[in-house]
N, C-alpha and C positions, 0 to 999 in steps of 0.2 A: 473977389469972387465970394459969394455968400456960402457959408459953410452949412452943411446939413445938420439936422438935429443929432444924429449919431456922432458926427464929427465933433460937435460942440460938447456932447456928453463925454466923449473920450478925452477931450481937452480939460475935463474937470468942471464943466458947467452943471451944477446940481439941478437947476431949473430944466435944462435940456434932458437930463436923465429922468426927471419926473415926467416930462412930456412923453418920453419914450416908453416908460414902464407903467404909468398910471392906468392906461386902458386895460391892462391885464391883471391888475391886483385882485379884483373880485373873483375872477375865474381861477386864479392861482390859489386863492384861499380855499375855494371849494375843492380844488384838486388835492391840496394838502389834507383837507378834512377827510376826503374819501379814503386816502391811504392810511391816515393816522386814527380816524374815528373819533377825534377830539377837536372841538373848536378851539379850546385853549392852546393845545399843542400846535394846531394849524396856524394860529395867529403868530406864535413864536417863530415857527419855521418860515413863515412868509417874510418876517423881518430879517431872518438870517439869509433868506434867498436874495432879498434886495441888497443887503450888505455885500454878499458874494458877487452879485451882478455888478454893483458899482466898482468893486475892486477888480473884477475880471473883464470889465468892458474894453480895456485896451487890447485884449486878446481876441475880441469878437471880430471876425473877418467878414461877416455877412454871407457866409456860405449857407447858413440856415436863416430862417426868419427870426426876428426878435422874439416873437411869441414862442417858437420852438426852442430857442436858446434859453429862454426863461423857464420853460417847462422842464428842460433838461436839468437846470440848476435846482429847481424846486423838488423834482423827483428824487434827486440824489441827496438833497438835504433831508428829505423825509426818511429815506433809507438809512442815512447816517444816524438819524435820531433813533430809529428803531434798533439799529445795530448796537448803538452805544448805551441803550437802556436809559436815555435821558428824559424819559417821559415822567410826568408828575402824576403817577397813578396813586389815587388815595387809598388809605386803609379801608378795608371792607367795613361798612358800618355795622354796629351791633344793634339789632332791633330792641325797642323798649318792651317787647313782649316775647313770649316763646313761640316762634313760628313752627308750623308743622314741618315734617320731613319733606324736603323738596323732591320734585320729580327728577331733577338732575342739577348738577353744578354747571353754570355757564362757562363756555370756553373762551369768551372774549374778556380780557382783563380790564378793559376800560372803553367806555362808549359814552359820548355826549350827544345831545340833540343839536340840530342845525336850524337856526331861525329862518323862516320863510322871508322875513324882511330883508335878509342878506341875499337870498335867491332872487328877490325882485330887482336887486341892483346888479345881478350877474348877467352878462350878455349870453343869450342862448344861441351860440353860433351854430350854423348849419354844419354838421359833421361830414366827414368823408363818407362816401357811399358804403364803405366797409364797416362803419360803426354800427353797432347793434342796438345801442341804448340811447334814448333821449335823456335830457337833463333831469326831468321829473323822476323817471324810473331809476336813474342812476344816483339818486340821493335819498331814496326811500330807506327806511331803517333796515329792511330785510337785505337790501343790496349792500349797504355799508357794513352791516354785521357780517355778511358772508365774506366781504373783503378782509375783515379783521381775522377771520379764521384761516386765511391763506398765508403761505410764506410771503413776506413783503415784496419780493421781486415778481412773484406771480401776480399779486394784486396790482402792482404798478404797471406791469405789462398789459393786463386786462383793461385797466383804466385808459392807458395811453392808446391802445388799439381800438377797443370796442366802445369806449365812451367818447374819446376825443378824436378818434379817426386818424391818428398819425399812422404813416405807413410802417411796414416792418423794417424797412431800411432806416427810417427816422428813429424808430424806437431802439434799434440796434446801436445807433450812435449815442443816444441818450443814456443807455445802460451799459455802454462799453462792451458790447457783445456782438454776435452775428445775426443776420436775418434768420438763418436756420434755427439758431437757439431761441430767438424770439418766437418763431412759429411753434416750437415744441412747448415752450413755457406757456404760451397762450392756450394751446390745446388742453394742458393740464388745468389751467385756471378756469377755463370754460366748464370743464367737467366738474371741478370743485364747486363752482358757483351754482350749477344746476343741482348738485347733490344737496347743497345747504339750503337753497331757496325753495326747492320743490316746484310744483306746478302752480298751486294757489288759485284763488278766484279773483277776478279783476275787481278793483275797488270802484265804487261809484265816483262819478266825476266830482272834482273839488267844487264846493259851493252848491252842489245839486240838492234837490229836496230830500233825496234818500240819505245823503251824507248828513244833512242838517237834522233830520229826524232821528237817525241813529245816535248822533252825538248828544242831542237833547235828551233822548230817552236814557242814555248811559248816565249823563250828569244827574238827572232826576233820581235815578235808582241809587247812584253812588252817594248822593247827599242824604237821601232818606234811609240808607243802609237796607235797601230792599233787595235782598239776595236773590229771591226767585225771579224778580223782574230783570235784574242784571244778568243772571245766568241765561235767561231766555234770549238775550241779545247776542250771545256768544256762539261761535261755531263749535262743533263737537271736539275739534282738535285745537282749540284756542290755547295760547300760551300767555302766562303772566311772568314778567321779569322786572327787576328793580335795580338797574346799574347805579352804583358800582357793587351792590350786593350780588353774589354769584348764584343764590338759590332761585330756581325757576320752577313754575308749576304748569303742568300740561293737562288740559281737559277740564271740563266743568267741575267734576268732584274735587280735584286737587285745588283748583282756584277757589272753590267754595270754602274749603277747609281753611285756606289762608285768609280769606276775607273775613270769615267768622272771628278768627283770632285778632285780626287787625281792627275790626270794627268794635270788638269787645273792649279793646284798649282805648279806642276813641271815646267811648262812654258818652258823656254829656258835652264834649267839645263840639262847637258849632263849625260847620264846614262851609266854605265859599269857593266857588269855581269861577275862573275867568277864561273865556275862550282864547285860544292862540293857535298858531300853526307852526309845525316843525317838520322838517324833512318832507315837505309837500303834503303832510298828513294833518288831520285835525288833532288838536291838543287842548288840554285843560290845565291851567295853573291852579294848584290846590293851596288854599290858605285855611288855617285853623285858628279858632279863638277859644278862650275859656268859657265856662258856663255863663259868665256875666256879659258876654257879647262884646267885649272890648276890642282892643287892637288884634287884628288877625295877622299871623306870621306865615311865611311860605312853608309849604310841606311837600314840595316836589312838583314835577311837571308830568302829567299823564299824556302819553301819545298813543293814539288808537290806530291800529292797522285794520282797515276795513276789508272784508272779503265778501263780495256780493252784497247781500242785504243784512249781513251780520258782522260781528267784530271778531277778527281772527287772532289778534294779539293786543295785549295791554302792556305798555312799557312805562313804568313810573320811574322817572329819573330823579335822583336825589342830588341835584346840582342847582340849589337855590340861588347861588351867586350869579348864575347865568340869566336869571329871569329878566333883568333890565335889558339884555340883548334882544329879548322878545317884545320889548315895549311894555313890560309888566312892572308893577310897583314892587318895591322892597317889602312894604307892609301895607295893610289896609287899615286905616285909622277909623275908629268909631264903630258903631254897631249897624248902621244902615247901609250895608254894602249892596 
């Protein structure tokens, strides 16, 4: 009698285990990223999830789907990571110039961008009718940031129910609680999400002429240090943030004050921008050279949150080591970039 793939995997067949779990790796990585807010941590936790699944496969009785079983393991690995404070949160960088007083200090200790190239390889499964969010909206920076502000079990409950569409009974099993407790936690999470995200204005469609023109205009103004032109692209309530730095600037006057200080430090350095996409949003990789126009080195990834026909948020990530994950070079050699 021919044994099934799960039977062969339980018998220690590594190839069978790969067949069983490989279809879910990309979506599990995205799931871990949503809860942790960090691609680096998500990749580590995904590996821990697969190790735990391999070791625990003998106890898998098939009462849940393989997908649901893997999500249970991944979710609890994420919660354990947050509970044990095992995250590699970097020291807040010290700016090379004196920044103005921030509008506020950010509440999220660590946030990284997520490459759209990884999203392209993630199946967009049709969720349960109860799910409220499609994949694109549920990976945007505003959504992921709001999740990081919640207690971890609230965030996990919201993702499992409203993004992935698991039933309350399934989530209760995953989190070792009751459907009634899941309902209460979900209500609190939904209220917190709404409070943190606000209403907002819809972004133009990805790849649309409106998006292209906004990004091009921002890039031109940013390279030219044309403050008036750049400010004219922003909404009145725009935010500027720079993870892992905690200082954030709200509104055009505050953003203008910060950019003046930053651009004064830039001085004669030449700037080069390369288009990218992160969290389904337009992004620009920043490279800087000296006045001789030699090799350009990375200086962050700027992700733009568009709101209608303007820019509602500028997030400049200081995570240069992640640029290759976006298909971007470590350096730009020569002067003719």
